[in-house]
N, C-alpha and C positions, 0 to 999 in steps of 0.2 A: 788841694789839701792838703795841709802835712797835717804829724798826728797832736802837734797843740791844738789846731781849729777842729781837727775831730773828736782830739777828748773833752772840748769846750761843750760840747753838746749834750742833752740825753738823748733817749731811744727816739723820742717824737720829734724831737730836731731832726736828729738826722733822717728820720724817715722822712720829715719834709723836704728836705736838700734831695733826695730820691726822686721822691715826687713832682718836685719842679724840674727835675732833669740839671741839677748843678751837681751833681755827683753822682756816679753807679754805686749798685751793689758790690760790683767786684772791687771799688775802689776803697769801699769800705772796709771789704774781709782782707784786702791787701795791707791796708791800715792798722787793724785788729793785728795780722799776724806778725805786722812790724812790731808793733807795741807789745807783744810775747818776746818777741825776739830782744827788745830793749831792756824788758825789766823783769823777767820770769827767772833769768839767774841770781837774781838780787831775792824776789821773794816765794816761788816755789809756789804758784799759785795754780798753774795749769798742768795740767797731767798729758794729754794728747790732741795734737793739732788735727783737724778732721778738714783737711783741704778738699778732698773728694767728695765729702759731704754737703761743703759749703759750695761747691761747683753746682752738684744736683739738686741742693734749695735755690740758689739764684735761677733755675732753668723753669719754676713754678711759683713763680712771684707775683701777686698781682694789684694794680694801684689803689685797691680799695683794702687792703691790709692794713691797719695802723701803726705798724712796725716793718713796714716792706724792705729790706734791705738791711735791716740794722742787724750787726754781729754780734752771737750769744753763744755763752755756755754752760753746760749742766754738769751738774755734780754727778758725780760718779757712785749714788748711793739712791735706791727707792725707783725714781726715772729709769726708765728706760729709751733707748732710740736703736732701729734698728742698725747692725753692724757696727754697733759704737762700743768700745769698752765699758765696762761695768765691774769694776774691780773691787768699790766697797771698800776703800782703803784697807783691806786684807791681802796677806798672801796668799789665803787661802783661796779667796776671788780671783785672785791676779789672771790677768789676761783673758777671763770672763768676757763673752760679746752676746748682745740677747739680738733675737730673730726678729721682736716685732718694735715697733713703736708703741709704748703705752700711750695711754686717752690724753694725758695732760702733753706728752711732747708732740702731740697730733695739734693740739690745739696751740700748740707753740708755733710750730710750723703754718696752721692757719693764722698766726696774727702778721706771719711774714718774717720772720727771726731767720738769720742765716746761722745753722747751728756750725761754729767754728773749732769747738774745744771742748774739754773736759775739763773739771775741778779737783781738786784734792778733797778730801773727807777723813776725819779719824778712822779707824777701825769702827765699821758698822754704824759709826757715828754718834758714837758714845762716847764722848770727848767734849769740851767746853775749849778746848784749843784743837789746833789741826796739825797735828803730828805723827802721823801713821808710820810706821817704820817701812812699808813698802815705799813710802813715795818721800821720805822725808820731812825736815819740818817743814811749814809755811809760814813766812813772814809778815810781820806788819808794814805796809809801806809807812807807816807814820814813824817807825823806828823798828830796824831789822832784827832789834834782840828782843823783841816782844811777839806775842801771839796777836793777830788779825781776829781770834777767837774760834768757835769752833760751833756746832761740829760743819757749818756752810764756810768755812774762813774762808779757803780757796775762792769761793767766787765771791765774798767779802771783799778780800786782798784784790781781786781782778778789777771789780769796779771801782774802787778804792784808787787803785793806780791807772786807770782811765783806760785798762784793756777794750774793754766793753762797758757800754752804760748800764748793763741789766744785765745780771745772771741768775740762773735759776738756783734754789735752796730750798731745804726743808727742816723743820721743825719739830724735836718730839723732847725738847725739855726745854729750849728757848736758842735753838740752832739758827733760826734766823735772828732771831733779837740781839743774841749776843756778840755773833762776829757785827752787826750791824753797830754796835754799840761801841767794840773795839776798832772799828777799820774806818768808822765816820761817815756810813752810810744809812739810807732807809731800810729795814728791817719789819714787815708784816707780817704776821703770822693770822690767817684768816681763822674764821669761825670753822670748827670741827664741820664738816660736809659742805663746805664752802667750793671745795677745788676737787676734781676728781683724781681717784686712788686707782683707779683698776686699769687694766682689766687683771692682774693678779692681786692685787692688795682690794680688802676691803675699807678696813679700819685698820691702819698701820699703828703698831704698838699698841693693841685693842684699842684707838681713838686717840691716843696723846697725839700723834703724827700728822700733822698738814705739809703739802710742798704749796710752794710757790718762789719769790724769787726777791734777790737784794737790787735795790735802786738809788738815782741819786735824787729824784723828783716825786712828787706828791702827784703831779700829773699823769707820770710814765706809773705809779703804784697805782692810781686807780682805773688807767684805761687798760692795763694789763689785765687787772683785776675781771673789768667788762670780758675781756677776750678769754679767758680760762674759766671762770664760776661756774657754777652749773651740774648737775647728777651726770654720770656716764652710764652708757646701757645696762641696765639691771641693780643699780644703786636703789638700794634698801630705805635711804633718807633722803629727804628732799628740803633744802632750805626756800624760804621765799625770796623770790629776788627783789630787789630795790625797783621803786616804781621808776625812778628815771635810771640812766646809767651813771656809773660812778664819777666817769670822766666829764658830763656835765653838771652834776650836785655839786660836785666841788668847786664850782665856778658861781653857787649860789652864798650867800652869806648864811652862815648857819648861826641855829639861836644859841642865847647866853647858858650855858651848861653848868650843872652841879658836878663839881669835882671834890672829889678826895683824894689825899694827899699823903705819901708816908714816907719816912728813912727810915723806919724799925723792921726789921724782919719776924716773921713768926716764928724761926728757929732760934733768935736771939743771937744768930751773927752780927760780927759788926759790922758796921758800913765807913769806908775810907774819907776822910773830910771832905776832898773835892767833889765826890758823889753828893754829899748831903749839901753842899753850900750850890750845887747846880739843879737840883730839885729845888730848895729856897730862892733863888736865884728864878726859876720856871714860875713859882708859884706867883713872883710879884707880877712877871711879864702875863700870867692868864688874870689875874686880877686887873692890870692894867688894858686889858684886851674884853673886858665888862663880864667877864665867868665869875662864879660863887665858888671859892675855894676851902675846903674844910678839911682839918688833919684828922683822919680817918681810915682803918684798915680793916679789910676782914680778919676774923676770928676761926681757927679751925685746930683738928687735936694735929700736931705737928708731927708726934710721934708715928700713929698710925699713917700717916698720909707718905712720912718718910717709909715706912717699911712696905706698902704697897706701891712704892715708885720701884723698888730694889725689885720687887717680884714679878712687876711687869715687864721691866726692863730685862732680867733675867730670864727671862721665858722666852722674849722677842730676841734676844742676843742667840740662845740655844738654836732656836728654829733657824736663824739666818744664817747662822754659822751650819747648822745643816745642809739647807736650801745651798749654800755657796761651796759645801761640798759636794753635793749632788750633780753641781753645775759643771765643775772643774775635774771632778773626780779625784779628788785628795782628799785622803781622811784626815777628817779634825786633831791636831796635836797641838804640845806648849810650842814644837819647832816651829810653824808656823802661824799660830796665833798669839799677840802681844797678852803680858803676862795678866794684868788685867781685867782683861777681854775673858781671857781664857778662866780665869774666876767666874767670873758672871755666866758663863758657858757650863762650868759643871754645877754651879749653884741652881742655873734655869734646869739643867739636867735632871734634877733631884727633886724640882717642884713638883706638889700635887695639883691636879685640875683645880681642887677645892679652894687651894693657896690662890690661885688665879684669881678663879672668880670672888672670892673674897677680897682681893686686891680691888679689881674692876668696880664690885659695889662698895668698897671705902670712896672711891674715886668719885661715884656718883653720890653720895652723902656729903663728900665736901662739897660738890657742887652746888648741892641746895644750900648749905649753907652761907656759899661765898655768894647765890643768887641770892639769897635774901638783903645781903649787904648791896649789891647793885640795886637792888626795888627803890633805894634812897638817893643814889648816885651815878650820875650819867657817865663817867670816867673815873679809873685811878690812876693817880699820876705817882713813880716809883723811880729809883734809879732803877738802870736793865740791868747790871749786874752790880755786886755791892766794894767793887775796886778799880782800879785802872787795871787796862789789860796785863796777864799774867807776862813774864818773863817766858822766854824759851825754855821749856822742860821742867818748869814749875808744874803740868799738870802731865803726867808722863803715866801714859797708859800701859808701858812696858815697867812698870815696878814692881819686881819679883816678888815683895813683901807684903803687899798690900790685898785685902778680900773685897770680895762684891761690894758688901753691905759698905765699907770704908770708902773705895772707889766714888760708889754713887754718892757718898756724905762728901767725898772732896768737890766731887763736881759742883753737889748744889748748895756747897759753902761760899765757892767763888760767884755763884749764880744763883742766890737764894728767892728773887723775886720772880722768876720766869716760868720755873715747871708747874708752879697752880693752874695757870690756864690752859698749859696741855691738859692737863686733867678737867677743868670744868670746860675746854674747846673755845673761850671765849675769844672774841679776835683782841689782838695786842699787836701793837706798834711801838719799836725804835725807834727815835728820831735822834740825829746828831746835831744837839742844841748847845754843847757846852764842848772846852776843852781845856786841859788841866794844865797846871803851871811848864810842866815841863814836855807839853806839845803834844799828848794824846788824848785820841777824842774820847767823850765822855757821852753814853746815851741815856736819853730819857724815855723810861718808859710808859705808854697812854694804854690804858685795858677798859672795852666798853661793855656793854650788856650782849649776852649772845646773839649772833646773828647782826648785830649792826655797826659793819664795818664802816658803811656813811658815816657818823657823827666822828669816828677816829680820823677819817679821811679828811672830812672837811675844816676838824680841828688842824691837822696837820698839815693845812695849806694855809691857814690862817697864821701858824709858827712859824710855818717856812717863809712867808713874807714879813714876819715881824724882825725875824734871825735868819738873812741868808746863808745856806750854807755849801750851794751848787759850787762853788768857786773858791771853796777852800782846799788846798790841793796839797798834799801829804809830801814828803822828799823824793819818796822815789813814787815816778811818777814820769807815763809815757811821753807827757808833754814837755817836762823839763830835761834839762842837763845834768841834774842832780843824782841819777842813778847810778851813775858810774861811781860816782864818791862815795853815796851812800853805801856801798857795796863794802867798800874798804876798811 
């Protein structure tokens, strides 16, 4: 098997080759490492290569594991693996190593993945681009002058460029869906509580954040969710499991849906023409597929909601920096924390507990307003972000002139559609349904009712069959010879 053949498969496809003994896990890992060697100098997505951990993982694989032998990467944030670097995109946490696997990491291993490396993240995940000072900028395989999105930009760039078919990521304001849109891959943010966060987190970012992965196919997405969903030990909230595994349910024909759509933002931020056109084209496709499609959107108090977002993120940035400093023995200072993130740290340091409680309550009220809207609709369609992928440097977390409030506004002006569903906890899915005239991906966001990932996955499967995207390759890809040209 060569790199081109390797990168043509999704995760389940590679696992089937292992199961039928057409290829070995060792061969797949070697190919993934060759892929890193080939394209990572161009895209800067992979931080650490973990050959020892990969060898260890391959010694304990079993045939019944759905992803047995499939190379896999984890983002250096939230999730942690034993003896694996966990820098969180920050110089204050650089070279930190965790001593145990988190529960989600255990489940990834139990699914058969071979952990082969770690990917970049912006500092503490608070950016819609992935350009941490500690790593340098991660670049978009579709155009190296643009960002692959954030905060799971390293993961999305690695999947889009063919290094691995699936890579871990997480989402506290759009950090799976934004990079999925920018990089032309699939990004599902599951419902709050669907995927375990323990043992050291309960509800990360006070319930805003959830962990999962970037993928190339809906069947990988559904099968992966089957493998990792469910409460961990001591979890105080449990979501009802579907009657049938997601991987089987997506093979059944879904019912006709009532789908709302919008290209308008609640904040009044303007949306790029090509993103609007992508929504209109998708509306027509949905109608052709038999769904009822209506222009409508939820309305809520944007100013209060934005203020709550600043409060929750700043409080958690303060906590994360203090935790990282305790882990490494460093003292937090402007010298090793990016300027905008330092502003968030200072803002969070001065917050009162009552302000955080008020912000959490604001999100609870917004959730109920949005829940009322979804009583009438199965799904809401919108652009994933408001524009084409940002150019490198446009979302600069090391800008010394920006405040915590201004930084938050900048992020969610660029991505005004995603953050709402972190607050409500609803499942939300970005699909790579469109391309711009300049050759950059455009993601479309589909959001479902709370705990109803099934409807989104069935709809995603239907759209994947109508508008196939898996074989659409960027210029910088492990299976082509264009990578060297694109780097120049």
